[in-house]
C-alpha angles and dihedrals in degrees: 000000000000118000113261105275123238105240116215135177108209126190087196092059091046091052091045091053090048089054092049090051090050092052091048090054091051096066115134103247091166095060116090117234115256113265088231089070088073089060096055118115116250107282094032093103126064091235089061088065096060107093130182116260112259116255109250105180105356136277119294132197098182095083140091124286140064125298089261091070097042139129098034141145105259090188093068123086115344119326130166127149090217097057140048112215130204137182128348136132121219117238129189111246128208087264091063092246127119115252123199127190107197139163121241138178132183114285089216092057107139089228092056111204087357087072091081094105087071093052127131130210118240134189112228129181135205139172090228132046090238095049153184087226120199121203110242101175145356110242097190143266119332146096140234098020122198119188123207129183113224125217090255091059096254122123129232125198117203116196144157 
């Protein structure tokens, strides 16, 4: 089991994320891609590194969501018709399992996706980096968690 994380709300992190979002919005969509990009070997472009998630237990159509997200493997990642999930990055714990700290809010929230300000952070665990992840405990209120392991072996979770 991972040590209990130290939860922190950091204005610095929030500002840093705001800056990153601003830079992402400033991409030059009007500039054509260099012709030389077409000559790169496979793996030379960032888009070559994005791979489909492996199928764990097969694709299903009898599940929640619009037609655009079906069929899909509901046993991959973190899937629950009662909750919307956001953020998170799995890390390998000392137990060899994959630990994910992720924000969630009720799927039936009257504000829909806008219900994220009432989200909570949960700790979920899986045998594989792609899941399925199972929630083990509720950490507390927060959103957009990022976990970092310190040099002394302790863990810190930054969140909004």
